[in-house]
Residue, then its C-alpha position, 0 to 999 in steps of 0.5 A: m772323467i772329472k779329476i778335480i772340483f773347484f768350489d765357490i764358497d758364498g752361495t755355494l758351500r755356505p748359504f747367505e741365508t744362514g751363514v752356516i755350512p750344512e753338514a751334508t755339504r761337509l760330507a759331500i766334500k769327504k765323499a768326493r775325496e774318498a772317490g779320488i777327486y781333488c777338491a779345491i776352493a775358488t773364491g773372491r775371498h782372501w784366505v785370511e777371511i776363510y780362516n776367520e769365518g771357519l769356512v773350510d773347518g774340518m774339510y780338506f782342500d788341496a788348492f785355493v784360488t782366492l781373490d778371484g784368481g789373483y792369489s792362487y796356491i797349491l798345498n804341500e800335501q805332507k805339510a798341510k795334512k800334518h798341520f790339518l791335525l793341529n788346526p783343520g781350519n777352526k774359526p779363531k776365538e778372535y778375528q785375525f786381520l794380521m797373520d803373524i800368529p805362532e805357526e802352530e796356530l795357523p790353519y792348514f791352508d796357510p800359503k806357508f804350507g804350500e806353493v803360491l802359483l799366481r800372485e797378481a798384485i795391483p800395480s803401485s801406479m794404479v793404487k796411487r790413482f785410487l788413493s787420490l780418488l779416495e781423497k777427493h771422493p771418500f767411500p769405504v774400502l777394504f784393503l787386502e794384502e798378502r797377510r793383512l786386511y784393513a779398512n780406511f773408515i767404517n759406515e753403515d754401507l760397509l757394516r751392511t756388506l760385512a754382515y752380508v758375508h757374515t764377517g768381522v770388522p777389520p782394523l782402521l788404518p790411514l790411506s798412507e799405509a796402503e802405499k807401503n805394501e802390495q795390494l792384492m785386491l781393493i774392495p770399495i763399497l759404492h753407490q751406483d753413481q760412484v762406479p764410473l769414478i772407479e772405471e775412469a780412474l782405473p781403466d786397466c783394472h776391472l770391477i767384479r760386482w758382489s751379489d749384494g750389488m754394492s761391493f766390488d772386487i777391484a783387480k788387474k784386468d786379466v785376473s779371474k778365477i779361471h786363470g788361477i784354476r789353469k795354474i793349479i791344474e797345470r801343476l797337477g797334470i790335469s786337463i781343463d776337460e777333467v775339471a768341474a766347477i760349482g758356483d752361483g755368482w757373477n764372478d763364477v760365470e767365466m769359470l763355469d763357462s771354461v771348465g769341462l763341467g760347469i755346474a750352477m747352483g739353483n740359487a745362481k745368478p741367471e748369467a751363471k745358469a746360462v753358461a752352466k752345463h748342469i744346474t743343481e738344486h738350491i743351496l738350501e735344498e742340498g744343491l751342493p751334495k747333489a752336484v757332487d753326486y752328479i759328478l760321481s755318477l758321471n765318473q762311474k759311466 
């Protein structure tokens, strides 16, 4: 019996091709919830990005595994559902990269309306080594803090990456700013010959490659979506065998391989398909709704 489903966002809920979540996908989430199944997000994105892009607009999720598991939290149902009526995740009129807006304007899934169960910041010593590397070998980087996102500089590679995930351009801040607060994730945009520089400078971190092939999530070595998932289900009293996860990318492989029912999208990377227990259709062929229907059919047996 599946009691909770974790959904990746890019390439799973939202097609890269259109940047728009299909209505059939929204209805599938509602259908799963009406069947008594918890629904949760498992993404490499920051929760502020989810807000800026309206990625869960009108869909209620109980928990969020963000930053590839490095920042995972569960919502307080009473607080979040009350706020869902005020702001169900609507895309803001202007991009917000510093979340110091009035409380009534916050999305229902702001961590303030729940409990953070896993918060894995990159150690300051590693951040300093990374910043030293940047001074010698400049390349664009997105810095992700708990409630703030920014970049060091903008070039065509960064703009291409931002366009790939249909997101806005963050503000520019000096590197000195990155030493003032904890960094939850670093996202460098690299050419292949630059990757060894990162690996050598940060041996205690790992690089998770994006689907675009140029962008990487840098996090602590033991950070992964499955670690965030385990924290969520422990709080809910759910076993790993009662968990389903749906994804498509390289950062979904361990998640799909570890849960009770891992489902790969038809458009998934070969590595994700190889470990999945079920492969659904392509995202543009209603693969997500069909995956939810498959789960519901198993629960009825």
